[in-house]
C-alpha positions as CSV (number, residue, x, y, z in Angstrom):
1,M,195.6,188.5,152.3
2,D,196.0,192.7,153.3
3,T,194.6,193.6,156.8
4,I,194.2,196.7,158.5
5,I,194.8,198.9,161.8
6,V,191.3,200.1,163.4
7,N,190.9,201.7,167.0
8,G,194.0,199.5,167.8
9,A,192.8,196.6,166.4
10,T,194.4,194.3,163.2
11,Y,191.6,193.2,160.6
12,W,191.7,191.0,158.1
13,L,190.3,192.2,154.4
14,P,189.3,189.1,152.4
15,E,188.4,189.2,148.8
16,N,186.4,186.4,148.1
17,N,184.2,183.7,149.7
18,N,187.1,181.6,149.8
19,D,189.6,184.3,151.3
20,V,186.5,184.5,154.6
21,I,186.0,180.3,154.8
22,T,190.3,180.4,155.1
23,L,189.7,182.7,157.8
24,V,186.8,180.9,159.5
25,N,188.5,177.4,159.5
26,E,191.8,179.1,160.9
27,A,189.7,180.6,163.4
28,A,188.0,177.1,164.4
29,N,191.3,175.7,163.9
30,N,193.4,177.9,166.7
31,N,190.1,178.3,169.0
32,E,189.6,181.6,168.2
33,I,186.4,183.9,168.0
34,I,185.1,185.8,164.3
35,C,184.1,189.4,165.0
36,L,182.9,191.2,161.9
37,R,182.7,195.1,161.6
38,G,180.6,196.9,158.6
39,S,180.3,200.3,158.8
40,G,180.8,200.5,162.9
41,H,177.4,202.6,163.4
42,S,176.8,199.4,166.1
43,F,178.7,201.7,168.8
44,P,178.5,199.7,171.8
45,L,178.9,196.4,170.2
46,I,182.4,197.9,168.0
47,G,183.4,199.8,170.7
48,D,183.3,196.5,173.1
49,L,185.3,194.2,171.1
50,E,187.7,196.2,169.9
51,T,189.4,196.7,173.0
52,E,188.8,193.3,174.4
53,K,191.0,191.3,171.9
54,K,190.4,188.6,174.2
55,S,187.4,187.0,175.7
56,S,186.3,186.3,178.9
57,I,186.6,183.0,178.5
58,G,190.8,183.3,177.0
59,K,189.7,183.2,173.2
60,T,191.2,185.3,170.9
61,Y,189.6,187.8,168.6
62,R,190.1,187.7,165.1
63,Y,188.6,190.5,163.2
64,I,187.3,190.5,159.7
65,M,186.0,193.5,157.9
66,L,184.8,192.8,154.3
67,A,185.6,196.2,152.6
68,K,186.5,194.3,149.6
69,M,184.1,192.4,148.4
70,Y,181.6,195.1,147.4
71,G,180.5,193.8,144.4
72,V,177.0,194.2,142.7
73,Q,175.9,191.7,139.7
74,M,172.1,192.1,138.6
75,L,170.9,188.3,138.3
76,D,167.8,189.7,136.3
77,E,166.0,192.7,135.6
78,N,164.7,193.0,139.1
79,T,166.7,190.8,140.7
80,V,170.3,191.9,142.3
81,K,173.0,189.9,144.5
82,V,175.3,192.1,146.3
83,Q,178.4,191.3,148.5
84,A,177.9,191.7,152.3
85,G,180.6,194.4,152.8
86,C,179.1,196.7,149.7
87,H,177.7,199.5,151.6
88,L,174.1,201.0,150.4
89,G,175.9,204.5,150.4
90,V,179.0,206.1,151.2
91,D,180.5,205.4,154.4
92,P,182.6,208.8,155.0
93,F,184.3,207.3,157.3
94,D,185.2,204.0,156.1
95,P,188.8,203.5,157.3
96,T,189.6,201.6,154.4
97,G,188.4,204.1,151.8
98,I,187.2,202.1,150.0
99,S,183.7,203.3,150.4
100,T,182.6,206.0,147.1
101,V,179.5,207.1,146.2
102,E,179.5,204.9,143.0
103,N,180.6,201.5,144.4
104,S,177.4,201.9,146.4
105,L,174.3,198.9,146.3
106,C,171.8,202.3,145.8
107,Y,173.8,204.4,143.2
108,Y,174.4,201.0,141.4
109,L,170.4,199.9,141.2
110,D,169.7,203.9,140.5
111,N,171.9,204.5,138.0
112,L,171.4,201.0,135.9
113,G,169.4,202.6,133.0
114,K,172.4,205.4,132.3
115,A,174.4,203.9,129.8
116,S,172.0,203.2,127.7
117,G,169.7,206.0,128.6
118,N,166.9,204.1,129.2
119,T,165.6,205.1,132.6
120,S,162.8,202.6,133.1
121,L,165.6,200.2,133.8
122,N,166.8,202.0,136.9
123,R,166.0,199.8,140.2
124,S,165.5,200.7,143.9
125,L,164.9,198.7,147.5
126,P,161.5,199.7,149.2
127,D,162.7,201.3,152.0
128,L,166.2,202.5,153.8
129,G,167.2,204.0,157.0
130,G,167.9,207.2,158.6
131,I,171.6,207.1,157.2
132,T,172.9,204.2,154.7
133,H,176.5,204.3,155.7
134,Q,175.9,201.1,156.8
135,T,177.3,197.6,154.4
136,V,174.7,195.4,153.4
137,G,176.1,193.1,155.9
138,G,175.7,194.5,159.1
139,F,172.2,196.2,158.0
140,L,171.1,193.1,157.7
141,S,172.7,191.5,160.9
142,T,171.0,194.1,163.1
143,A,167.1,194.2,161.7
144,S,168.1,197.7,160.8
145,S,164.9,199.6,159.1
146,G,163.3,202.9,157.8
147,G,160.4,204.2,159.5
148,S,157.0,203.2,157.0
149,T,154.7,200.5,157.8
150,K,153.9,200.7,154.0
151,F,157.0,199.4,152.6
152,S,160.2,197.8,154.5
153,F,163.7,196.7,153.7
154,E,163.2,193.6,154.7
155,D,160.7,192.2,152.4
156,A,163.2,192.6,149.6
157,V,165.3,190.3,150.9
158,V,165.4,187.1,148.6
159,S,168.3,184.9,149.9
160,V,171.3,185.1,152.3
161,D,175.1,183.6,151.4
162,I,176.6,182.5,155.1
163,V,179.9,181.1,155.8
164,T,179.2,178.5,158.7
165,C,181.2,176.7,160.3
166,Q,179.1,173.3,161.6
167,A,180.1,170.6,163.0
168,G,182.3,168.0,160.9
169,Q,182.2,170.5,157.9
170,G,184.3,172.7,158.1
171,A,184.0,176.2,157.0
172,A,181.4,176.4,154.1
173,V,179.1,179.2,152.0
174,T,175.7,178.1,153.1
175,T,172.4,179.9,151.1
176,F,169.4,180.3,153.2
177,T,166.5,181.2,150.3
178,K,163.5,182.5,151.5
179,P,160.6,179.5,151.0
180,A,158.4,179.9,148.1
181,S,156.3,178.3,150.4
182,G,156.3,181.0,152.7
183,D,156.9,178.6,155.3
184,P,157.4,180.8,159.0
185,D,159.5,178.1,160.4
186,D,161.8,178.1,157.5
187,P,165.5,178.2,158.6
188,F,165.6,181.3,156.4
189,Y,163.8,183.5,158.8
190,A,165.9,182.6,161.6
191,V,169.4,183.5,159.2
192,G,168.2,186.1,156.9
193,I,167.4,188.9,159.6
194,A,168.7,189.7,162.8
195,S,170.9,187.2,163.2
196,M,174.0,189.2,164.8
197,G,176.8,187.8,163.2
198,L,176.2,184.4,165.4
199,F,175.2,181.9,162.6
200,G,178.4,182.9,160.5
201,V,179.9,185.3,157.9
202,I,177.6,187.0,155.5
203,V,179.5,187.5,152.4
204,S,176.2,188.2,150.1
205,A,172.5,188.8,149.8
206,T,169.9,188.9,147.4
207,F,167.0,191.1,146.8
208,S,164.5,191.5,145.0
209,C,164.4,195.4,143.3
210,I,161.3,197.4,142.5
211,P,161.4,200.2,140.0
212,Q,163.0,203.6,140.9
213,F,160.9,206.1,142.4
214,Y,161.3,209.1,143.6
215,I,160.0,210.9,147.2
216,A,158.2,214.5,147.3
217,G,157.5,215.7,151.4
218,S,157.9,218.1,153.8
219,E,159.1,219.2,157.5
220,T,157.0,220.6,160.4
221,I,158.4,222.1,162.9
222,E,155.6,223.2,165.5
223,Y,155.1,223.5,169.5
224,A,154.0,220.0,170.2
225,D,150.6,220.8,171.7
226,K,150.1,222.9,168.7
227,C,150.8,220.2,166.4
228,S,148.6,220.3,162.7
229,L,148.9,217.1,161.4
230,I,148.8,215.1,164.6
231,N,146.5,214.3,167.2
232,L,150.1,213.7,170.1
233,F,147.7,214.1,173.2
234,G,144.4,213.8,173.2
235,T,143.9,217.7,172.5
236,S,143.2,217.8,168.9
237,P,140.7,215.1,168.1
238,E,139.8,216.3,164.6
239,L,143.5,215.0,163.8
240,P,144.9,211.5,163.4
241,N,146.6,209.9,166.3
242,M,149.4,209.1,166.0
243,Q,149.1,205.3,165.4
244,T,147.0,206.2,162.5
245,F,149.2,208.5,161.6
246,L,152.4,206.5,161.4
247,E,149.9,203.5,158.9
248,Q,148.4,206.1,156.9
249,T,151.9,208.1,155.8
250,E,153.6,206.3,153.3
251,Y,157.4,207.7,155.0
252,T,158.0,209.7,158.3
253,R,160.4,210.5,160.9
254,L,159.1,212.6,164.3
255,M,162.1,214.2,166.3
256,W,160.0,215.3,169.7
257,W,161.9,218.0,171.9
258,P,159.7,216.9,174.8
259,Q,161.6,219.4,177.3
260,Q,159.1,222.3,179.5
261,N,160.3,225.0,182.1
262,H,157.4,226.5,184.3
263,I,158.0,229.5,182.2
264,Q,157.4,229.3,178.7
265,D,156.1,226.5,176.4
266,L,159.7,225.1,174.7
267,S,158.5,221.4,173.5
268,R,158.5,220.8,169.7
269,M,157.5,218.3,167.7
270,V,160.0,218.4,164.2
271,V,157.7,215.9,161.5
272,W,159.2,214.7,158.5
273,K,156.7,212.7,156.2
274,A,157.0,211.8,152.2
275,S,155.3,210.1,150.1
276,R,156.7,208.5,146.4
277,T,156.1,209.6,143.3
278,N,157.6,209.7,139.6
279,K,160.5,212.3,138.3
280,D,158.0,214.7,137.1
281,G,155.7,214.9,140.5
282,A,159.6,215.5,142.1
283,E,160.3,218.0,140.1
284,A,156.8,220.0,139.8
285,W,157.1,219.8,143.7
286,A,160.6,221.4,143.3
287,K,159.3,224.0,142.0
288,H,156.6,225.4,144.3
289,A,158.9,225.1,146.8
290,Y,161.1,227.3,145.3
291,E,158.2,229.8,144.0
292,L,157.1,229.5,148.0
293,M,160.5,230.7,149.3
294,D,160.4,233.6,146.3
295,V,164.1,232.0,145.3
296,P,165.6,230.7,142.0
297,P,166.7,226.9,142.4
298,P,170.5,227.1,142.5
299,P,172.3,225.5,139.6
300,S,173.1,222.2,141.3
301,A,169.2,221.2,142.0
302,D,168.8,219.5,138.9
303,G,164.9,219.6,139.5
304,L,164.7,219.1,142.8
305,K,164.6,220.2,146.3
306,P,166.6,218.1,148.1
307,Y,165.7,218.4,152.6
308,E,167.8,220.2,154.6
309,E,168.1,218.6,157.8
310,V,170.4,221.6,159.3
311,P,171.0,224.9,157.5
312,Y,172.9,224.9,154.6
313,I,176.0,227.3,154.5
314,L,178.0,228.1,151.5
315,G,176.1,225.1,150.0
316,S,177.5,222.4,152.8
317,P,175.7,221.2,156.1
318,I,178.8,220.9,157.6
319,P,179.5,224.1,159.2
320,A,175.8,223.8,160.9
321,N,177.3,220.4,162.2
322,I,180.3,222.1,163.5
323,A,178.7,224.7,165.1
324,A,176.0,222.0,166.5
325,N,179.0,220.3,167.9
326,L,181.0,222.9,169.5
327,L,178.2,224.3,171.3
328,Y,176.9,220.8,172.8
329,R,180.2,219.8,173.5
330,A,180.9,222.7,175.5
331,I,177.5,222.1,177.4
332,G,178.0,218.3,177.7
333,Q,181.6,218.8,179.4
334,W,181.1,222.3,180.6
335,P,182.0,221.3,184.2
336,T,185.2,219.9,183.3
337,W,186.4,222.7,181.0
338,L,185.1,225.5,183.4
339,K,187.4,223.8,186.1
340,D,190.4,223.5,183.6
341,L,189.7,227.2,182.7
342,F,189.7,228.8,186.6
343,G,192.4,226.1,188.0
344,E,192.8,225.4,191.3
345,K,193.4,228.9,192.4
346,N,190.2,230.3,191.3
347,H,188.0,227.6,192.8
348,L,185.0,229.8,194.2
349,E,185.1,232.0,190.9
350,Y,184.3,228.2,189.6
351,E,181.8,227.9,192.2
352,I,179.9,231.1,191.3
353,I,179.7,230.8,187.3
354,K,178.4,227.2,187.6
355,V,175.6,228.1,190.0
356,L,174.9,230.7,187.3
357,V,175.1,228.5,184.9
358,E,172.6,225.6,186.3
359,S,170.4,228.1,187.9
360,N,169.7,229.6,184.0
361,Y,169.9,227.0,181.8
362,A,166.0,225.6,181.8
363,T,165.2,228.9,181.5
364,K,167.9,230.8,179.5
365,I,170.1,229.0,178.2
366,F,168.2,225.9,176.2
367,P,165.4,228.2,175.5
368,T,167.7,230.2,173.4
369,I,169.7,226.7,171.6
370,M,166.0,225.8,170.8
371,D,165.3,228.9,168.9
372,I,168.2,228.6,167.1
373,F,168.7,225.0,166.0
374,V,164.5,224.2,166.5
375,T,163.1,226.9,165.0
376,V,159.0,227.1,165.1
377,D,157.6,227.7,161.5
378,T,156.6,230.9,160.2
379,P,155.2,232.9,157.9
380,I,158.5,234.7,157.3
381,N,161.1,231.7,158.1
382,K,163.6,230.7,155.2
383,N,160.8,227.8,154.2
384,K,158.0,230.4,154.7
385,G,156.5,228.1,156.6
386,P,157.1,224.3,156.6
387,Q,160.3,223.1,154.7
388,L,159.3,221.6,151.4
389,F,161.6,219.0,149.5
390,S,161.4,216.2,146.7
391,D,164.6,213.8,146.5
392,R,165.7,210.6,144.7
393,W,164.6,207.4,146.8
394,Y,168.0,206.5,147.9
395,T,169.4,210.6,148.9
396,G,165.8,211.4,150.2
397,L,165.1,208.9,152.7
398,P,168.2,208.5,154.5
399,M,167.2,212.1,156.2
400,D,170.0,211.7,158.7
401,N,173.1,211.1,156.0
402,Q,173.9,215.1,156.7
403,M,175.1,214.9,160.2
404,S,178.3,213.8,160.9
405,D,178.8,211.0,163.2
406,Q,181.9,212.1,164.4
407,L,181.3,216.1,164.4
408,M,177.7,215.3,165.9
409,P,177.6,211.4,167.5
410,V,174.6,210.6,168.3
411,W,174.0,207.4,170.9
412,F,170.6,205.8,171.4
413,T,169.0,203.4,172.4
414,E,165.8,202.6,170.2
415,L,162.5,200.6,171.5
416,W,160.1,199.0,169.1
417,I,156.9,199.0,170.7
418,D,153.4,197.2,168.9
419,I,151.9,199.9,167.3
420,N,148.7,199.4,168.8
421,Q,149.9,201.0,172.2
422,S,151.3,204.1,170.1
423,E,148.9,206.3,172.4
424,Q,150.0,204.8,175.6
425,V,153.4,205.5,175.0
426,M,153.2,208.7,173.8
427,D,151.1,210.0,177.0
428,K,153.6,207.9,179.3
429,L,156.6,209.7,178.1
430,K,154.9,212.8,178.3
431,A,154.0,212.5,182.1
432,Y,157.9,211.6,182.4
433,Y,159.0,214.4,180.8
434,D,156.5,217.0,182.0
435,A,158.0,215.5,185.5
436,Q,161.4,216.3,184.9
437,P,163.7,219.7,185.2
438,I,165.1,220.4,182.2
439,T,169.3,219.6,182.4
440,I,172.1,218.6,180.2
441,D,171.7,215.3,180.1
442,L,167.4,215.8,179.2
443,S,168.4,218.7,176.8
444,F,168.1,216.4,173.5
445,S,165.2,214.8,171.0
446,C,163.6,211.6,171.2
447,E,163.3,210.1,168.1
448,I,159.9,208.0,166.6
449,Y,160.4,206.2,163.6
450,A,157.8,202.9,162.6
451,A,158.7,199.6,161.1
452,R,156.3,197.5,159.2
453,Q,156.3,193.8,161.0
454,N,157.7,190.6,159.2
455,D,158.7,186.9,159.9
456,F,162.3,186.8,161.4
457,W,162.0,185.3,164.5
458,L,164.7,187.9,166.2
459,S,163.5,191.2,164.1
460,P,162.2,193.6,166.6
461,S,159.3,193.9,164.6
462,Y,158.4,190.4,164.2
463,H,154.8,190.0,164.3
464,Q,153.6,193.2,164.8
465,D,153.7,197.0,163.1
466,V,156.0,199.3,165.6
467,I,156.3,202.4,166.7
468,R,159.9,202.8,167.4
469,I,161.4,205.4,170.5
470,D,164.6,206.8,170.2
471,V,166.5,208.2,173.4
472,F,169.0,210.9,172.5
473,W,172.5,211.1,174.3
474,F,175.5,212.9,173.1
475,G,178.1,211.2,172.4
476,Y,180.5,213.8,174.2
477,N,178.5,214.3,177.0
478,Q,179.9,213.3,180.6
479,G,178.4,210.2,182.3
480,D,177.3,206.8,181.1
481,P,174.6,206.8,178.4
482,A,173.6,203.2,180.2
483,T,172.7,205.0,183.2
484,F,170.5,207.6,181.5
485,Y,168.6,204.9,179.6
486,Q,167.7,202.7,182.2
487,S,164.9,205.0,183.5
488,F,163.5,204.9,180.0
489,W,164.4,201.2,180.3
490,D,162.3,200.9,183.2
491,L,159.1,203.5,182.4
492,L,158.5,201.5,179.0
493,A,159.0,197.8,180.2
494,P,154.9,197.3,180.5
495,F,154.7,198.4,176.7
496,N,156.9,195.1,176.0
497,Y,159.5,196.3,173.7
498,R,161.8,194.9,172.2
499,P,165.2,196.8,171.9
500,H,167.4,197.3,168.1
501,W,170.3,195.1,168.3
502,G,172.6,197.8,166.7
503,K,171.6,200.0,169.5
504,Y,172.5,200.3,173.3
505,I,170.6,196.8,175.1
506,P,169.7,197.1,178.6
507,D,171.4,194.6,181.0
508,T,168.8,195.0,183.6
509,V,165.0,196.2,183.1
510,N,163.2,197.1,186.0
511,G,165.2,194.4,188.4
512,T,165.1,191.6,186.1
513,S,168.0,190.4,184.1
514,G,167.5,192.5,180.6
515,V,168.2,188.9,179.0
516,T,165.2,187.2,180.9
517,Y,163.2,190.8,179.5
518,I,163.9,190.2,176.2
519,S,164.0,186.6,175.2
520,E,160.1,186.8,176.6
521,R,159.1,189.0,174.3
522,Y,160.3,186.4,171.1
523,P,157.8,183.4,170.5
524,K,160.5,181.8,168.6
525,W,163.5,182.7,170.7
526,N,164.3,179.6,171.7
527,D,164.2,178.1,168.0
528,W,166.1,180.1,167.5
529,M,169.2,179.5,170.2
530,N,168.9,176.0,169.2
531,L,169.3,176.7,165.7
532,R,172.1,178.5,166.6
533,N,174.2,176.1,168.6
534,T,173.3,173.6,165.8
535,M,174.9,175.6,163.4
536,D,178.1,176.7,165.4
537,P,178.6,174.3,168.1
538,Q,182.5,175.5,168.8
539,Q,180.9,179.2,168.9
540,V,183.5,180.2,166.4
541,F,181.1,183.5,166.1
542,V,180.2,183.9,170.0
543,N,181.8,187.3,171.3
544,D,181.5,187.9,175.2
545,Y,179.1,191.1,173.8
546,W,176.1,188.7,172.5
547,R,177.1,186.4,174.9
548,G,176.3,188.2,177.6
549,K,173.3,190.2,175.9
550,L,171.6,186.9,174.8
551,G,172.8,184.6,177.5
552,I,174.4,182.2,175.7
553,P,176.0,179.3,177.5
554,T,179.8,178.5,177.5
555,A,180.2,175.3,175.1
């Protein structure tokens, strides 16, 4: 079995279920802990574990990547079985170099009819997240989701196959299938979504697919208090409020830049929304978009008008990513590089410039940045107003794929809150932001998403549609992002949020243990924990990270 070193950790690369069974049995016999890595997108989890090598209870970690387990098989015209190491889309930073567009799940489904020329055979999944770098196993394990209350990735899950290590049985593949009866107490709902790898190694999953679809949509950039689509803060009663908008719109993502200063209105709301259509509808929408822009479609357009999250330069988003990286890195680390530039002998000059930067940041520097990167729609801008777009489902729904995880590393905590509290949440956040001075830490956006309810016991949208508040932190900022997030963890605690398992999770909430706060949000927490303990009595799959976040006692 091959291995690869990633960030100093040696990962085993199994090629089939038997290899995984061997690795789990060896870990159990050697008193080791299994640590699984997908795309590495869950940065707090992966970053902590790759630097530890050994747990706090003395057990050594055994690292595994399923990069060689990416096979896809159609069981019938609507049902697909896929190995857990398969990426949803291409992972441009896959350390093994195995991930490609062609061996990704979404590409496979969208091209099922290509060989025969029968496009009616093409299939899709009902929803995707904002990016598709993730592996199937990682996406399931962390309960990741897209931005819709009408459609859900979770609805497509039929079964999962997991290599467990139950008492007296050794490692073996156990299949958990969605019960035909819909019994909400079936173990499938404990293991299928939000298992965090704590029941075993997910080796494959089966999904129920739907016919291929396209999307058509728009993105508007407006001053938040002049938003023409949503009654954001009670000032436009003729418009739908936030909850209604999230419930009525098929797919949407909002990016809120809430900063204000005493001189000018800076707050912006970027509203991305889309609905399903067919190929003809997508092409007609693209034609309309190019006509409004008064430009011919590029040769590569294929009858569509893909969304551009950042301005394309020479046909690529990379130059804009580089520019944004340089700018935000300079801002996020400016005291350090400025001090290095002047050195100890020019301390006075450094202090003078530091004072000038700090005194002018809110009124001059940040407004300029906003005008460059979050330009308000006007009839004379490039898109002649809102940006119109149309695309295939799997390249259009993950609108953030254009942003580089390395050039523009954005870390965040994501808080899922009952959608019925949407208006109160927005009012609470606005009052908080309005009271804050514009600083480096607060000079970033807040993402607003929705998610559809489901029956998975530890899914953050268990039994409730949710509004998701994603508080962003630029990865190259100085300081500790958890310290920054603490204000939001405490501020929004009265709304009984559930944090996304793949993002930053609080250790404390208003002085209360994070474990206590989070566990009280889940009605079936104890059932989930008891089942986990039964299935993994040796704690072969319990690493320090999850032991701390979930309060799992030592066996």
